[in-house]
Every structure is written in structure tokens, then in C-alpha cells.
C-alpha positions as CSV (number, residue, x, y, z in Angstrom):
1,X,2.4,18.2,-8.5
2,X,4.9,16.3,-10.7
3,X,8.4,16.2,-9.1
4,X,10.1,14.4,-11.9
5,X,12.8,16.1,-13.8
6,X,12.2,14.2,-17.0
7,X,8.9,13.1,-18.6
8,X,8.1,9.4,-18.4
9,X,7.1,7.2,-21.4
10,X,5.0,4.1,-20.9
11,X,6.8,1.1,-22.3
12,X,7.0,-2.7,-22.0
13,X,10.6,-3.8,-22.3
14,X,12.4,-6.8,-21.0
15,X,15.1,-6.0,-18.5
16,X,17.8,-7.7,-16.5
17,X,18.9,-6.4,-13.1
18,X,22.2,-7.2,-11.3
19,X,23.0,-6.3,-7.8
20,X,26.4,-5.7,-6.2
21,X,26.4,-9.2,-4.7
22,X,26.1,-10.6,-8.2
23,X,22.4,-11.6,-7.8
24,X,20.5,-11.3,-11.0
25,X,16.9,-11.1,-11.8
26,X,14.6,-10.5,-14.8
27,X,12.2,-7.6,-14.8
28,X,9.9,-5.7,-17.1
29,X,10.4,-2.0,-17.6
30,X,7.0,-0.3,-17.4
31,X,7.9,3.3,-17.9
32,X,11.2,5.0,-18.9
33,X,12.7,8.4,-18.8
34,X,16.2,9.8,-19.2
35,X,16.5,9.9,-15.4
36,X,15.2,6.5,-14.5
37,X,12.5,3.9,-14.9
38,X,9.7,1.9,-13.2
39,X,10.1,-1.9,-13.2
40,X,8.1,-5.0,-12.3
41,X,9.7,-8.1,-10.8
42,X,8.5,-11.1,-8.8
43,X,11.7,-10.8,-6.7
44,X,11.6,-8.1,-4.0
45,X,14.1,-5.2,-4.3
46,X,14.8,-2.9,-1.4
47,X,15.0,0.9,-1.6
48,X,18.6,2.1,-1.6
49,X,19.9,-0.9,-3.4
50,X,22.5,-0.2,-6.1
51,X,21.9,-2.0,-9.4
52,X,23.2,-2.4,-12.9
53,X,20.5,-2.7,-15.6
54,X,20.3,-4.1,-19.1
55,X,17.2,-3.0,-21.1
56,X,16.2,-4.6,-24.4
57,X,15.1,-1.7,-26.5
58,X,13.1,-2.3,-29.7
59,X,15.1,-2.3,-33.0
60,X,18.4,-2.4,-31.1
61,X,20.8,-5.3,-31.3
62,X,22.6,-4.6,-28.1
63,X,20.7,-3.9,-24.8
64,X,20.8,-0.5,-23.3
65,X,23.2,-0.8,-20.3
66,X,23.0,1.4,-17.1
67,X,26.0,0.9,-14.8
68,X,24.7,2.5,-11.7
69,X,21.0,2.8,-10.8
70,X,19.6,3.3,-7.3
71,X,16.3,1.9,-6.1
72,X,14.2,4.9,-4.9
73,X,11.0,3.1,-3.9
74,X,9.6,-0.4,-3.8
75,X,6.0,-1.5,-3.6
76,X,6.0,-5.2,-4.5
77,X,5.9,-6.2,-7.4
78,X,7.1,-2.8,-8.7
79,X,10.0,-0.6,-7.9
80,X,11.5,2.7,-9.3
81,X,15.1,3.4,-10.0
82,X,17.0,6.5,-10.8
83,X,20.0,6.3,-13.2
84,X,22.9,7.5,-11.1
85,X,25.7,6.3,-13.4
86,X,24.4,7.2,-16.9
87,X,27.2,8.4,-19.1
88,X,26.4,11.6,-21.2
89,X,26.6,9.7,-24.5
90,X,24.1,7.0,-23.1
91,X,21.8,9.8,-21.9
92,X,21.9,11.3,-25.4
93,X,21.2,7.9,-27.0
94,X,18.2,7.4,-24.6
95,X,16.9,10.8,-25.5
96,X,17.1,10.0,-29.2
97,X,15.3,6.6,-28.7
98,X,12.5,8.2,-26.7
């Protein structure tokens, strides 16, 4: 049974992840929904970590920025995050892009 609130869309977008301690890493977004995404990175990320994301979306000049995402699961080299700090206008933008 699918427990996700929003449908996921398979993608392959470049992403940049920042943690609270200012560490940064590059990642690839593998699937995306209005509520979160699945990412791939060679750097381990622990569940519960709070992140900020920048996602390079196609045909967009500026990256899509998420100030506030929480790592829900991690199985190296992939991890899943939920968008906990997505503003309503950014959520609407993401809905339009998907």
C-alpha cells in the first residue's frame, strides 16, 4: 500500500545539499514530488538530518530552493527527504513544473 501523500515523478536533476553545520554536497535527484524527493549521493546522510536543497530544474534559470528538508530514510547511496519548509508559493511552482 502506497503511504505517500503526493505522487512521485521519476527525474534526473542535479542537486546541491547543505546541512546545518555548513557542510555541502552534490547529489542527483532521482524522483520528485510536492512533498519530497529521493536523492543519490556518494556522501552518507543520516536520517533525521535537516537540510537545505537547491535543485536544478530543466528550463529554469534559477535553481528550485527548499529551505528546510528532513532526511526520512537513508540506504547508501540513496536517501529520501520530506520538504518541511516549503513555502506555499514554492509548492504551487513545483506543482506547475511537474
